[in-house]
PLY file of the C-alpha trace (Angstrom):
ply
format ascii 1.0
element vertex 344
property float x
property float y
property float z
element edge 343
property int vertex1
property int vertex2
end_header
0.00 0.00 0.00
1.45 3.38 -0.98
2.47 5.80 1.75
0.11 8.37 0.29
-2.76 5.97 0.85
-1.86 5.68 4.54
-1.64 9.45 4.75
-4.97 9.96 3.03
-6.65 7.54 5.40
-5.22 9.37 8.38
-6.11 12.92 7.38
-9.72 12.48 6.36
-11.52 15.29 8.09
-15.02 16.68 7.98
-15.21 20.34 7.07
-17.97 22.49 8.45
-20.83 22.95 6.02
-19.90 26.63 5.77
-16.17 25.99 5.27
-14.77 28.22 2.50
-14.78 26.38 -0.81
-11.86 28.19 -2.47
-8.51 29.60 -1.37
-9.77 33.11 -2.14
-12.81 32.59 0.07
-10.61 31.09 2.78
-8.30 34.12 2.78
-11.26 36.49 3.01
-12.74 34.41 5.82
-9.49 34.40 7.83
-9.01 38.14 7.46
-12.57 38.77 8.65
-11.82 37.09 11.99
-9.08 39.49 13.19
-6.73 36.64 14.12
-3.01 36.72 14.94
-2.18 36.27 11.26
-3.10 37.65 7.87
-4.12 35.60 4.85
-3.82 35.96 1.10
-4.87 33.67 -1.72
-1.53 32.20 -2.86
-0.43 32.39 -6.49
1.26 29.01 -6.10
-1.97 27.06 -5.71
-5.20 26.93 -7.68
-7.15 24.88 -5.17
-6.81 22.75 -2.05
-5.95 19.63 -4.07
-2.79 21.38 -5.31
-1.71 21.70 -1.69
-2.49 18.07 -0.87
-0.12 17.03 -3.66
2.80 18.62 -1.82
1.95 17.28 1.65
4.07 14.16 1.45
5.19 13.63 5.03
4.14 10.59 7.03
3.09 11.80 10.47
3.77 10.03 13.74
0.17 8.90 14.30
-0.05 7.19 10.90
0.28 3.46 10.33
3.32 3.74 8.05
5.34 5.90 10.46
8.67 4.57 11.70
10.38 6.30 14.61
14.08 7.10 14.67
16.16 4.66 16.67
17.61 7.36 18.92
15.76 10.01 20.91
18.00 12.69 22.34
16.98 13.28 25.92
17.24 16.60 27.65
20.53 16.65 29.53
18.93 18.59 32.35
21.52 21.34 32.17
20.28 24.84 32.72
20.46 26.94 29.58
19.89 30.63 29.06
17.29 30.39 26.33
16.68 33.83 24.82
13.24 35.16 23.99
14.20 35.26 20.33
16.73 33.28 18.29
17.36 32.91 14.57
19.85 30.53 12.96
20.30 32.93 10.04
21.53 35.81 12.17
23.31 33.79 14.84
25.60 32.25 12.19
25.73 34.99 9.52
28.54 33.28 7.60
26.06 30.50 6.81
23.12 32.76 5.94
23.51 32.01 2.23
22.63 28.41 3.09
20.13 28.79 5.93
18.23 31.61 4.23
17.95 29.85 0.86
14.24 29.23 0.27
13.84 26.22 -1.96
10.92 24.89 -4.00
9.90 21.23 -4.07
7.87 22.00 -7.22
5.07 19.55 -8.13
6.50 16.69 -6.06
5.56 15.48 -2.59
9.20 15.63 -1.48
8.83 18.03 1.43
10.20 15.29 3.70
13.43 15.28 1.66
13.67 19.07 1.65
13.01 19.62 5.35
15.64 17.06 6.33
18.30 17.87 3.73
18.04 21.61 4.34
18.48 21.26 8.10
21.50 18.97 7.61
22.87 21.53 5.15
22.62 24.33 7.73
24.25 22.21 10.42
27.05 21.19 8.06
27.85 24.82 7.31
27.74 25.78 10.98
30.03 22.88 11.92
32.53 23.17 9.07
32.09 26.56 7.38
31.17 24.90 4.07
28.48 26.74 2.11
28.14 23.87 -0.37
24.50 23.06 -1.07
23.27 19.51 -0.48
20.89 17.63 -2.75
17.23 16.99 -1.84
17.17 15.17 -5.17
19.51 12.51 -3.79
17.40 12.17 -0.65
14.13 11.87 -2.57
15.59 9.49 -5.16
17.69 7.17 -3.02
16.36 7.32 0.54
13.77 4.81 -0.66
11.33 2.37 0.86
13.90 -0.21 1.91
16.23 2.28 3.60
13.77 4.97 4.70
10.19 3.67 4.38
9.80 6.52 1.89
8.66 6.83 -1.72
10.14 9.99 -3.19
7.46 12.27 -4.68
4.81 9.99 -3.16
5.75 10.78 0.42
8.36 10.00 3.01
9.78 10.31 6.51
12.21 13.09 7.43
13.44 11.24 10.52
14.40 8.24 8.39
16.21 10.64 6.03
18.37 11.79 8.93
19.25 8.15 9.66
20.11 7.77 5.96
22.44 10.78 6.12
24.42 8.80 8.71
24.40 5.45 6.91
24.65 6.55 3.26
25.29 10.29 3.12
23.91 12.78 0.61
25.61 14.33 -2.42
25.89 18.01 -3.32
23.18 19.67 -5.35
21.61 23.08 -5.63
18.35 24.32 -7.07
16.87 23.97 -10.56
18.68 27.17 -11.55
21.98 25.32 -10.99
21.24 22.65 -13.61
23.91 22.80 -16.30
26.43 24.79 -14.28
28.48 21.73 -13.37
28.95 23.04 -9.84
27.35 20.13 -7.95
26.41 16.48 -8.34
22.61 16.50 -8.28
20.78 19.85 -8.54
16.99 19.66 -8.33
15.56 18.68 -11.74
12.12 20.25 -11.30
11.60 23.96 -11.90
9.74 26.07 -9.39
6.16 26.29 -10.61
2.74 27.69 -9.88
-0.67 26.05 -10.25
-2.43 29.39 -10.23
-2.56 31.54 -13.36
-1.03 33.68 -14.64
2.29 31.84 -14.50
5.58 33.69 -14.86
8.94 32.92 -16.48
10.41 32.22 -13.03
7.43 30.17 -11.88
5.79 28.60 -14.95
2.63 26.54 -14.78
2.97 23.26 -12.89
2.23 20.03 -14.73
-1.29 18.68 -14.42
0.06 15.57 -12.68
2.70 15.31 -10.01
6.26 14.70 -11.20
7.60 11.17 -10.93
10.31 10.55 -8.35
13.68 11.56 -9.82
16.53 9.09 -10.21
20.15 9.83 -9.32
22.50 6.88 -9.64
25.36 9.01 -10.91
25.95 12.75 -10.86
23.55 14.40 -13.29
26.04 17.20 -14.05
28.61 15.97 -16.57
30.86 18.93 -15.88
31.07 18.35 -12.13
34.04 15.99 -12.33
33.38 14.04 -9.12
31.88 10.55 -8.99
28.56 10.08 -7.20
30.02 7.72 -4.59
32.91 10.10 -3.90
30.61 13.08 -3.42
28.67 11.67 -0.48
28.66 13.71 2.75
27.64 11.83 5.89
26.15 13.06 9.14
27.77 11.94 12.39
24.50 11.13 14.18
20.73 11.22 13.93
18.10 11.64 16.62
14.61 12.87 17.44
13.91 15.70 19.86
11.07 16.00 22.36
10.11 19.00 24.48
10.25 22.69 23.60
13.34 23.53 25.65
15.20 20.48 24.39
14.44 21.50 20.81
15.53 25.07 21.50
18.80 24.08 23.17
19.69 21.78 20.30
19.00 24.49 17.70
21.02 27.02 19.68
24.01 24.69 19.75
23.92 23.05 16.32
21.53 24.92 14.03
18.27 24.27 12.20
16.13 21.20 12.89
13.50 19.36 10.86
9.87 19.26 11.97
6.60 17.89 10.62
3.06 19.12 11.19
-0.51 18.76 9.97
-1.52 21.15 7.22
-5.10 22.40 7.37
-6.98 24.15 4.58
-6.36 27.62 6.01
-2.56 27.27 6.15
-1.85 27.71 2.40
-3.31 31.21 2.62
-0.78 32.33 5.26
0.86 35.68 4.52
2.11 37.18 7.80
1.75 37.09 11.58
1.66 34.03 13.84
-0.30 31.19 12.30
-2.92 29.44 14.41
-5.26 26.97 12.73
-8.78 28.33 12.60
-10.68 26.93 9.64
-10.78 24.03 7.23
-10.11 20.30 7.19
-6.79 18.44 7.25
-4.95 18.26 3.94
-1.92 16.17 4.92
1.45 16.06 6.65
4.22 18.50 5.76
7.92 18.69 6.69
9.75 21.98 7.11
12.88 23.51 8.66
12.83 25.19 12.08
14.98 28.32 12.01
14.31 29.72 15.48
11.67 31.41 17.57
10.40 34.71 18.91
7.43 36.61 20.35
4.95 38.75 18.45
2.16 40.66 20.20
2.59 38.43 23.24
2.41 35.18 21.25
5.36 32.78 21.26
6.16 31.39 17.82
8.53 29.23 15.81
10.22 30.72 12.74
9.96 28.24 9.89
11.37 27.93 6.37
8.97 26.34 3.88
9.80 24.73 0.52
7.13 26.45 -1.60
9.43 29.19 -3.05
10.02 32.75 -1.84
6.75 34.13 -3.22
4.63 32.07 -0.80
3.95 33.37 2.72
6.42 35.80 4.28
9.21 35.55 1.68
8.93 31.77 1.87
8.80 31.55 5.67
6.06 31.48 8.28
5.54 31.78 12.02
3.48 29.26 13.95
2.37 29.09 17.59
5.10 27.73 19.89
4.64 25.85 23.16
1.31 24.14 22.45
2.38 21.46 19.97
0.09 23.32 17.62
-0.75 21.17 14.56
1.83 18.74 15.96
4.76 21.07 15.19
6.68 20.01 18.33
5.80 16.33 18.26
7.93 15.14 15.35
11.29 16.94 15.35
14.45 15.35 13.99
18.07 16.42 13.75
21.62 15.16 14.15
25.24 16.15 14.33
26.87 17.18 11.07
30.32 16.18 12.32
31.70 14.22 15.24
33.04 17.37 16.87
30.72 19.45 19.02
29.56 22.85 17.84
29.34 25.75 20.23
27.35 28.96 19.92
0 1
1 2
2 3
3 4
4 5
5 6
6 7
7 8
8 9
9 10
10 11
11 12
12 13
13 14
14 15
15 16
16 17
17 18
18 19
19 20
20 21
21 22
22 23
23 24
24 25
25 26
26 27
27 28
28 29
29 30
30 31
31 32
32 33
33 34
34 35
35 36
36 37
37 38
38 39
39 40
40 41
41 42
42 43
43 44
44 45
45 46
46 47
47 48
48 49
49 50
50 51
51 52
52 53
53 54
54 55
55 56
56 57
57 58
58 59
59 60
60 61
61 62
62 63
63 64
64 65
65 66
66 67
67 68
68 69
69 70
70 71
71 72
72 73
73 74
74 75
75 76
76 77
77 78
78 79
79 80
80 81
81 82
82 83
83 84
84 85
85 86
86 87
87 88
88 89
89 90
90 91
91 92
92 93
93 94
94 95
95 96
96 97
97 98
98 99
99 100
100 101
101 102
102 103
103 104
104 105
105 106
106 107
107 108
108 109
109 110
110 111
111 112
112 113
113 114
114 115
115 116
116 117
117 118
118 119
119 120
120 121
121 122
122 123
123 124
124 125
125 126
126 127
127 128
128 129
129 130
130 131
131 132
132 133
133 134
134 135
135 136
136 137
137 138
138 139
139 140
140 141
141 142
142 143
143 144
144 145
145 146
146 147
147 148
148 149
149 150
150 151
151 152
152 153
153 154
154 155
155 156
156 157
157 158
158 159
159 160
160 161
161 162
162 163
163 164
164 165
165 166
166 167
167 168
168 169
169 170
170 171
171 172
172 173
173 174
174 175
175 176
176 177
177 178
178 179
179 180
180 181
181 182
182 183
183 184
184 185
185 186
186 187
187 188
188 189
189 190
190 191
191 192
192 193
193 194
194 195
195 196
196 197
197 198
198 199
199 200
200 201
201 202
202 203
203 204
204 205
205 206
206 207
207 208
208 209
209 210
210 211
211 212
212 213
213 214
214 215
215 216
216 217
217 218
218 219
219 220
220 221
221 222
222 223
223 224
224 225
225 226
226 227
227 228
228 229
229 230
230 231
231 232
232 233
233 234
234 235
235 236
236 237
237 238
238 239
239 240
240 241
241 242
242 243
243 244
244 245
245 246
246 247
247 248
248 249
249 250
250 251
251 252
252 253
253 254
254 255
255 256
256 257
257 258
258 259
259 260
260 261
261 262
262 263
263 264
264 265
265 266
266 267
267 268
268 269
269 270
270 271
271 272
272 273
273 274
274 275
275 276
276 277
277 278
278 279
279 280
280 281
281 282
282 283
283 284
284 285
285 286
286 287
287 288
288 289
289 290
290 291
291 292
292 293
293 294
294 295
295 296
296 297
297 298
298 299
299 300
300 301
301 302
302 303
303 304
304 305
305 306
306 307
307 308
308 309
309 310
310 311
311 312
312 313
313 314
314 315
315 316
316 317
317 318
318 319
319 320
320 321
321 322
322 323
323 324
324 325
325 326
326 327
327 328
328 329
329 330
330 331
331 332
332 333
333 334
334 335
335 336
336 337
337 338
338 339
339 340
340 341
341 342
342 343
């Protein structure tokens, strides 16, 4: 049974009879409620089904979920956790990596993006390398046998972190890097939009989801490094439980990967601190935790999405912190990029 089928069975929800029927109506509805966030009908999506296509993360309550072997426990040490923290500004030399907003395009590979991006940030913080890592490799080769994942048809970010330890991931930038010969496996799918009018930068998405890419050798002929020789391994992989434990780990090592339930109001997010208000469940989504802060008295997580920089707040969003809202704190994964400890 496909992972997507498990996911679909787990996220069936019943919308209220007066639930907004379109993204435009949803945005208008949210803005009429004077909530902690503002909405806007996104250019990236034409309807709610377009969003479902990209929600490819298996959540912890679903039948197909497999937990990471190691859970990092809180060491109990007192830590001075600041009110606000941001990986991008705390390690400015790595901002070109941590602040790069990627686009999974028409492929349910968010699980590969959320995990690979967080490993990428931690690698830069640990070593100073600004080399981009390849979500293509993760989506293509962290497969069902190794990761209980199925590429564009869904996957598990925690299992991807385990795979970074056992197999490693090659270098690879965005679609714009295809043909440059600067990395092994840049992303083969161009950033796209379901909503019209499309633009040269974000052309119309295909009517059907892309098939999972393959990457058995470096796709860039001019790169000059063999696939097997390009692999970069993580030193460890673990899950994180508890808000303070998550915060302390991010403060020491950098971005972490999280997964949460996407509801029908979330795609319309534009600014402020997101709190689910309206609409049924659409699926599970993996993202990258960049830090946290407080806005108008509300604690929030700062999050990088993989829906390009035109979605949301320049590709990022804020979501309620401290309540496990939409499950955002219940499925967090990370690891050490190198064997040596990193200090803030």
